[in-house]
C-alpha positions in Angstrom: 16.6 73.1 -65.6 13.0 72.6 -64.5 10.7 70.7 -66.8 7.8 72.8 -68.1 4.4 72.0 -66.8 2.5 69.5 -69.0 -1.0 70.5 -67.9 -3.5 73.3 -68.1 -3.6 74.9 -64.7 -7.0 76.5 -65.3 -8.4 73.1 -66.2 -6.9 71.5 -63.1 -8.3 74.2 -60.8 -11.7 73.8 -62.5 -11.7 70.0 -61.9 -10.6 70.5 -58.3 -13.4 73.0 -57.8 -15.9 70.6 -59.1 -14.7 67.8 -56.9 -14.7 70.0 -53.7 -18.1 71.3 -54.7 -19.6 67.9 -55.0 -17.8 66.2 -52.0 -16.9 69.0 -49.6 -13.5 69.8 -48.2 -13.4 67.0 -45.7 -14.9 64.5 -48.1 -12.3 65.1 -50.7 -9.1 63.1 -50.5 -5.8 63.5 -52.4 -6.7 60.5 -54.4 -10.0 62.2 -55.4 -8.1 65.3 -56.5 -5.7 63.2 -58.5 -8.5 61.3 -60.2 -10.4 64.4 -61.1 -7.4 66.5 -62.3 -5.5 63.7 -63.9 -2.3 64.7 -62.0 -0.2 62.5 -59.7 0.2 63.5 -56.0 3.6 64.9 -56.5 2.6 67.2 -59.4 -0.5 68.3 -57.5 1.4 69.2 -54.4 4.5 70.6 -56.0 2.4 72.9 -58.1 -0.3 74.0 -55.6 1.2 73.3 -52.2 -1.4 71.0 -50.7 -5.1 70.3 -50.4 -5.9 73.5 -48.5 -4.1 75.7 -51.1 -6.0 73.9 -53.9 -9.2 74.5 -52.1 -8.5 78.2 -51.7 -7.7 78.4 -55.4 -11.0 76.6 -56.2 -12.9 79.2 -54.1 -11.2 82.0 -56.0 -12.2 80.3 -59.2 -15.8 80.2 -58.0 -15.6 83.9 -57.2 -14.4 84.6 -60.8 -17.0 82.4 -62.5 -20.2 81.8 -60.5 -20.2 85.2 -58.9 -19.8 86.8 -62.3 -22.8 84.9 -63.5 -24.9 86.2 -60.5 -23.8 89.7 -61.3 -24.8 89.3 -64.9 -28.3 88.3 -63.9 -28.5 91.3 -61.6 -27.5 93.6 -64.4 -29.8 92.1 -67.0 -33.0 93.5 -68.5 -36.2 94.3 -66.7 -37.2 96.1 -63.6 -35.3 95.8 -60.3 -37.7 93.2 -59.0 -37.5 91.3 -62.2 -33.7 91.1 -61.9 -33.9 90.0 -58.3 -36.4 87.4 -59.3 -34.1 86.1 -62.1 -31.3 85.7 -59.6 -33.5 83.6 -57.3 -35.1 81.6 -60.0 -31.7 80.7 -61.5 -30.5 79.3 -58.2 -33.8 77.4 -57.7 -33.8 75.9 -61.1 -30.1 74.8 -60.7 -31.0 72.9 -57.6 -34.3 71.4 -58.9 -32.5 70.2 -62.1 -29.7 68.5 -60.2 -29.8 64.8 -60.0 -28.6 62.3 -57.4 -25.2 63.3 -55.9 -24.9 66.3 -58.2 -27.1 68.4 -55.8 -24.3 70.8 -54.8 -25.9 74.0 -53.9 -23.7 77.1 -53.7 -19.9 76.4 -53.3 -19.4 79.6 -51.3 -22.3 78.7 -48.9 -20.9 75.2 -48.5 -17.5 76.6 -47.7 -19.0 79.0 -45.2 -20.8 76.2 -43.4 -18.0 73.6 -43.5 -14.7 75.4 -43.4 -14.9 79.1 -42.9 -15.3 79.0 -39.1 -12.0 77.0 -38.9 -9.9 78.8 -41.5 -9.6 82.6 -41.7 -8.3 82.5 -45.3 -11.4 80.6 -46.4 -13.5 83.1 -44.4 -11.8 86.0 -46.3 -12.5 84.5 -49.8 -16.1 83.6 -48.9 -16.7 87.0 -47.4 -15.5 88.7 -50.5 -17.9 86.6 -52.6 -20.8 87.4 -50.3 -19.9 91.1 -50.2 -19.7 91.4 -54.0 -23.1 89.8 -54.4 -24.5 92.0 -51.6 -23.1 95.1 -53.3 -24.7 94.2 -56.6 -28.1 93.5 -55.0 -27.8 96.8 -53.1 -27.3 98.6 -56.4 -30.4 96.9 -57.9 -32.5 97.8 -54.8 -31.4 101.4 -54.8 -32.3 101.6 -58.5 -35.7 100.1 -57.7 -36.2 102.6 -54.9 -35.3 105.5 -57.2 -37.8 104.2 -59.8 -40.6 103.8 -57.2 -40.7 100.0 -57.5 -39.2 99.2 -54.1 -40.2 100.6 -50.8 -38.1 103.3 -49.2 -38.8 102.8 -45.5 -35.4 101.0 -45.2 -32.1 101.9 -46.7 -30.9 99.9 -49.7 -28.2 98.0 -47.8 -30.7 96.7 -45.2 -33.1 95.5 -47.9 -30.3 94.0 -50.0 -29.2 91.9 -47.0 -32.8 90.8 -46.6 -32.9 89.7 -50.2 -29.4 88.0 -49.9 -30.4 86.1 -46.8 -33.5 84.8 -48.6 -31.5 84.0 -51.7 -28.8 82.0 -49.8 -31.5 80.4 -47.6 -33.3 79.2 -50.7 -30.1 77.5 -51.9 -29.7 75.7 -48.6 -33.4 74.7 -48.6 -33.1 73.6 -52.2 -30.6 70.9 -51.1 -33.4 69.0 -49.4 -36.7 70.5 -50.7 -37.0 69.8 -54.4 -40.4 71.2 -55.2 -39.8 74.2 -57.5 -43.2 75.8 -56.9 -42.6 75.9 -53.1 -39.2 77.5 -53.6 -40.5 80.0 -56.1 -43.4 80.9 -53.8 -40.8 81.6 -51.1 -38.8 83.8 -53.4 -42.1 85.6 -54.6 -43.0 86.3 -50.9 -39.6 87.9 -50.3 -39.8 90.1 -53.4 -43.4 91.1 -52.8 -42.3 92.4 -49.4 -40.0 94.8 -51.1 -42.6 96.4 -53.3 -43.8 100.0 -52.9 -47.4 100.2 -51.6 
């Protein structure tokens, strides 16, 4: 008879996600995962199947948690432009507040840059994350166009991709450029370009 698991799988995946997020896929060793999760190598691999499988589970967890947080900001109060601004400001503030080695950026962007070109399963999970955020931004843009807040010379999807590109770009820039006012000015410029004239 197999022994029951003596650990909280959700906690383990959360700890693994945090480790991969801080150190990257290549920078994370089995020892790092054991230290962060509190599991021995055999428990870790018998349960999850290997480092790659744990990484994929961590990306799924990010989709379930951080992406939900982004969607919540986009469905919050205020005008369409206010909600897009809240999304961008949240990302900027997270990067500016980070200290030392805790400057992690966006886990999905990190995965897209480091691993997605080499692993189709990682590409699939990251693409799902990006698509979900894009869809939510598109909904906000379409509402803004209907309300006369956002220009209508382009379709909502095109404008949503423009916003998303700026949003993700800010998160990459925030890894090395720590001046909040500069990052916010960039976000402001993007949002002003959307306004109806």
